[in-house]
C-alpha positions as CSV (number, residue, x, y, z in Angstrom):
1,M,-2.0,-8.2,0.8
2,E,-1.4,-9.5,-2.7
3,G,-2.2,-12.7,-4.3
4,V,-5.4,-14.9,-4.8
5,V,-8.0,-15.3,-2.2
6,P,-10.2,-18.3,-2.9
7,E,-12.7,-17.3,-0.3
8,A,-13.3,-13.8,-1.9
9,R,-16.9,-13.3,-3.0
10,H,-16.9,-11.2,-6.0
11,L,-19.6,-8.5,-5.9
12,K,-19.1,-6.0,-8.6
13,N,-16.3,-5.0,-11.2
14,I,-15.2,-1.5,-10.5
15,S,-12.9,1.0,-12.4
16,V,-11.6,4.6,-12.2
17,V,-10.0,6.9,-14.7
18,L,-8.6,10.0,-13.1
19,S,-8.6,12.7,-15.9
20,G,-9.4,16.3,-16.3
21,F,-7.8,19.5,-14.8
22,G,-5.1,18.4,-12.4
23,A,-5.0,14.8,-13.4
24,Q,-1.3,14.9,-14.1
25,L,-0.8,15.7,-10.3
26,K,-2.6,12.6,-9.2
27,T,-0.8,9.4,-8.1
28,L,-1.3,5.7,-7.8
29,D,-2.4,6.3,-4.2
30,D,-5.3,8.5,-5.5
31,V,-6.4,5.6,-7.9
32,K,-6.3,3.0,-4.9
33,H,-8.3,5.4,-2.6
34,R,-11.0,5.8,-5.2
35,L,-11.3,2.2,-5.9
36,A,-11.4,1.3,-2.1
37,S,-14.1,3.9,-1.7
38,D,-16.1,2.6,-4.6
39,A,-15.6,-1.0,-3.1
40,R,-16.8,0.1,0.4
41,H,-19.9,1.6,-1.2
42,A,-20.6,-1.7,-3.0
43,G,-20.4,-3.5,0.5
44,A,-17.0,-4.9,-0.1
45,N,-14.0,-5.2,2.2
46,A,-11.3,-5.7,-0.5
47,V,-10.5,-5.1,-4.2
48,V,-9.1,-8.0,-6.0
49,N,-7.6,-8.6,-9.3
50,F,-6.4,-5.0,-9.2
51,T,-4.7,-3.5,-12.3
52,Y,-3.5,0.0,-13.0
53,G,-1.7,2.1,-15.4
54,Q,-1.2,5.4,-17.0
55,K,-2.1,6.9,-20.4
56,A,-1.1,10.1,-22.0
57,S,-3.9,12.2,-23.5
58,W,-4.2,12.8,-27.2
59,W,-4.3,16.5,-26.9
60,A,-1.2,17.2,-24.8
61,G,1.9,15.1,-24.5
62,D,2.4,15.9,-20.7
63,H,-1.1,15.3,-19.7
64,V,-1.4,11.8,-18.1
65,K,-4.3,10.1,-16.9
66,W,-4.2,7.3,-14.2
67,Q,-6.5,4.4,-14.6
68,G,-7.4,1.5,-12.5
69,A,-9.8,-1.4,-12.1
70,G,-10.5,-4.6,-9.9
71,V,-13.3,-6.5,-8.4
72,A,-15.1,-5.3,-5.3
73,A,-15.2,-8.4,-3.1
74,Q,-16.1,-9.5,0.4
75,I,-13.6,-11.7,2.2
76,P,-14.8,-13.3,5.4
77,T,-13.4,-11.6,8.7
78,E,-11.7,-14.9,9.7
79,V,-9.8,-15.2,6.5
80,V,-8.7,-11.5,6.7
81,N,-7.3,-12.0,10.3
82,R,-5.7,-15.3,9.2
83,L,-3.9,-13.6,6.2
84,A,-2.9,-10.6,8.4
85,R,-0.9,-12.8,10.7
86,R,1.4,-14.2,8.0
């Protein structure tokens, strides 16, 4: 789901940078999975205000790093269920 959820209780800012050996083989899904894992570890059930991008490394033009950030948030179950029915 995308959009603003006013009922979301923000718990913690989270971010990830996928770099190092093999980073150019990573995808946006890898960024999302890492952020989701970090959010779960913070006690959240959602990531809100999600942003992402790619950045070329300074030492190799074909070496790309994925990065992503957001806020680990807790959304009440009844709100999640209501939004899922849309």
